[in-house]
C-alpha positions in Angstrom: 21.1 22.1 15.3 22.9 21.9 12.0 20.0 22.4 9.6 16.9 23.8 11.3 14.9 23.6 8.0 14.2 20.2 6.6 14.2 19.4 2.9 10.8 18.3 1.5 11.9 14.7 1.2 12.7 14.6 4.9 9.2 15.6 5.8 7.0 12.5 5.9 4.0 14.1 4.2 6.1 14.9 1.1 7.9 11.6 0.9 7.2 10.0 -2.5 6.2 6.4 -3.3 9.5 6.1 -5.2 11.3 6.6 -1.8 8.9 4.5 0.3 8.0 1.5 -1.9 9.9 -1.5 -0.8 11.1 -3.9 -3.5 8.9 -7.0 -3.2 6.9 -9.3 -5.4 3.6 -8.0 -6.8 1.1 -10.8 -6.5 -1.6 -10.9 -9.1 -4.2 -13.1 -10.8 -6.0 -12.9 -14.1 -9.7 -12.2 -14.5 -10.3 -15.7 -15.8 -8.8 -17.3 -12.7 -11.1 -18.8 -10.0 -11.6 -17.4 -6.6 -10.3 -20.6 -5.2 -6.9 -20.1 -6.9 -6.8 -16.5 -5.8 -7.6 -17.5 -2.2 -4.8 -20.1 -2.4 -2.3 -17.5 -3.5 -3.4 -15.1 -0.7 -3.1 -18.0 1.9 0.3 -19.1 0.6 1.8 -15.6 0.5 0.0 -14.5 3.7 -1.5 -11.5 1.9 -5.0 -10.2 1.7 -5.0 -8.3 -1.6 -4.2 -9.2 -5.2 -4.0 -7.0 -8.3 -6.0 -8.4 -11.3 -3.8 -8.1 -14.5 -4.7 -8.6 -18.1 -2.0 -8.0 -20.7 0.2 -6.3 -18.0 -2.5 -3.7 -17.1 -4.6 -3.5 -14.0 -8.2 -4.4 -14.7 -9.3 -4.9 -11.1 -8.3 -5.7 -7.6 -9.4 -8.5 -5.3 -9.3 -8.6 -1.5 -10.1 -11.3 1.1 -13.0 -9.2 2.1 -14.3 -9.3 -1.5 -14.1 -13.0 -1.5 -15.9 -13.4 1.8 -18.7 -11.0 1.0 -19.3 -11.7 -2.7 -18.5 -15.5 -2.7 -18.8 -17.1 0.7 -21.7 -15.1 2.0 -23.4 -15.2 -1.4 -23.1 -19.0 -1.2 -21.2 -19.2 -4.5 -18.7 -21.9 -5.2 -15.1 -20.6 -5.1 -13.9 -23.4 -7.4 -16.1 -22.1 -10.3 -16.6 -18.4 -9.5 -14.3 -16.3 -11.6 -12.2 -13.4 -10.4 -13.8 -11.1 -13.0 -17.2 -11.7 -11.3 -16.0 -10.6 -7.9 -13.2 -8.1 -8.5 -13.4 -4.4 -7.9 -13.1 -2.7 -11.4 -12.8 1.0 -10.5 -9.3 0.8 -9.2 -7.8 3.8 -7.4 -4.0 3.9 -8.0 -1.1 6.1 -7.0 2.1 6.7 -9.0 5.7 6.9 -8.0 5.5 10.6 -7.5 2.5 10.4 -5.2 3.4 11.4 -1.7 2.7 9.8 1.7 0.0 12.5 2.2 -1.5 11.9 -1.3 -1.8 8.1 -0.6 -3.3 8.6 2.8 -5.8 11.0 1.4 -6.7 8.6 -1.4 -7.2 5.7 1.0 -9.3 7.7 3.4 -11.4 9.4 0.7 -12.1 6.1 -1.1 -12.4 3.9 2.0 -9.7 1.5 0.9 -6.7 -0.2 2.6 -4.5 -1.1 -0.3 -3.3 1.2 -3.2 -1.7 -0.2 -6.3 1.3 1.9 -7.4 1.8 2.4 -11.1 4.6 3.7 -13.3 3.3 4.7 -16.7 0.2 2.5 -16.1 2.4 -0.5 -15.3 1.9 -1.9 -11.8 5.1 -1.7 -9.7 3.8 -2.4 -6.3 1.0 -2.1 -3.7 1.1 0.2 -0.6 -1.2 -0.6 2.3 -2.4 1.5 5.2 -0.2 -0.7 7.4 2.8 0.3 5.3 2.0 4.0 5.7 1.6 3.5 9.4 5.0 1.7 9.7 6.6 4.6 7.7 5.0 7.1 10.1 6.2 5.2 13.2 9.8 4.9 11.8 9.7 8.6 10.9 8.5 9.8 14.2 10.9 7.5 16.1 13.8 9.2 14.1 12.4 12.7 14.8 12.1 12.0 18.6 15.6 10.6 18.6 16.9 13.8 16.9 15.1 16.0 19.4 16.4 14.0 22.3 20.0 14.3 20.9 19.5 18.1 20.4 18.2 18.4 24.0 21.2 16.6 25.4 23.5 18.8 23.3 21.8 21.9 24.6 21.9 20.7 28.2 25.6 19.7 28.1 26.6 23.0 26.3 25.0 25.1 29.1 26.5 23.2 31.9 
């Protein structure tokens, strides 16, 4: 064992969004767009969540679930219903310094699956509970591999 103590950034709970956020497009709609146009973007991009932007700032979020419950089940017409009438306005966000544990706690406390990440109030990405789960699996796979390597080193050095 070279370094028995891990640096904070090597511990999953302390890993920041700056380290974890993968560069990819941030898909968004405007509040005046229709639910049909939002649904088309979600279908084309194979995503279930959009950030609602106005003048570059987050004014809401929209999920497939929001569309189903507030439009389809309410028997509204998606081609004339506006995003502003369906979106969630009280948006919970994380920033680039937020840690894995911070984001997981925010998602759990607020009962949400997607978390927009902002840098000085400017949206830079979205992290999902699936992203956090993938990060945890990758981290634990690495830790298990390191433990197995250390075990083999200990076994061969005592033989």
